C-alpha positions in Angstrom: 43.6 -61.2 3.3 41.1 -64.0 3.2 40.6 -63.8 7.0 39.9 -60.1 6.8 37.3 -60.7 4.1 35.6 -63.4 6.2 35.5 -61.2 9.3 34.1 -58.4 7.2 31.3 -60.6 5.8 30.6 -61.8 9.4 30.4 -58.3 10.7 28.0 -57.2 8.0 25.9 -60.3 8.6 25.6 -59.5 12.3 24.6 -55.9 11.5 21.8 -57.0 9.2 20.5 -59.7 11.5 20.2 -57.1 14.3 18.4 -54.7 11.9 16.1 -57.4 10.8 15.1 -58.3 14.4 14.3 -54.6 15.2 10.8 -53.2 14.9 11.0 -51.4 11.5 9.1 -48.2 10.9 5.5 -48.8 10.0 5.4 -52.1 11.9 3.9 -53.0 15.2 4.9 -55.5 17.9 2.2 -57.1 20.0 2.5 -58.3 23.5 0.0 -60.3 25.6 -1.6 -57.8 27.9 -3.7 -60.1 30.1 -7.3 -59.2 30.9 -6.9 -55.6 29.5 -6.0 -56.9 26.1 -2.9 -57.1 24.1 -0.4 -54.2 24.1 0.6 -52.9 20.7 4.0 -51.1 20.3 4.0 -48.9 17.3 7.6 -48.3 16.2 6.6 -45.6 13.7 4.7 -43.6 16.2 7.6 -43.6 18.6 10.1 -42.7 15.8 7.9 -39.9 14.6 8.2 -38.4 18.1 12.0 -38.5 17.9 12.6 -41.7 19.9 15.5 -43.9 18.8 15.8 -47.6 19.5 18.7 -47.1 21.9 16.8 -44.6 24.0 14.9 -47.6 25.5 16.7 -50.8 24.4 19.5 -51.8 26.7 18.7 -49.0 29.1 15.0 -49.9 29.9 14.4 -53.1 28.0 16.5 -56.1 26.7 16.6 -56.5 23.0 14.3 -59.5 23.1 10.6 -59.3 22.3 9.7 -59.7 26.0 7.7 -57.6 28.3 6.8 -58.6 31.9 5.2 -55.4 33.1 3.1 -55.4 36.3 0.4 -53.0 37.4 2.9 -51.7 40.0 5.3 -50.8 37.2 2.6 -48.5 35.8 3.2 -46.2 38.8 7.0 -46.2 38.5 9.7 -44.9 36.2 10.5 -48.4 34.9 10.0 -49.6 31.3 7.5 -47.6 29.2 6.7 -45.4 32.2 10.2 -43.8 32.1 8.7 -41.6 29.4 5.0 -42.3 29.8 4.9 -40.3 33.0 2.3 -37.5 32.1 5.3 -35.2 31.5 7.3 -36.5 28.6 4.4 -38.5 27.2 0.9 -39.4 28.2 0.8 -41.3 31.5 -1.0 -44.5 32.4 -3.8 -43.0 34.5 -7.0 -43.4 32.5 -5.2 -44.0 29.3 -5.4 -47.8 29.2 -6.9 -48.0 25.7 -4.0 -46.1 24.2 -1.8 -49.1 24.6 -4.1 -52.1 25.4 -6.3 -53.3 22.6 -9.1 -55.9 23.1 
């Protein structure tokens, strides 16, 4: 019985640690964006459009706060551009300032 209680406490702890590391609604995550300025990811804006964390994480991105996106990626269906393709969501052509902030 004690082993089950310990495993249950451990499982709940893992769940809450994962939740704490996610970008909560109303919070932003900033990434270095080179000469164009930092890239700001707005979790609330994406959630308001119906996006869920698992739509991108593990499929397009790892769960770490890490982004190594090249200019060539802007013309692909990788990373952000899987949705930001001018069909599902605004594309990268001429919209630099929507993501990059100086």
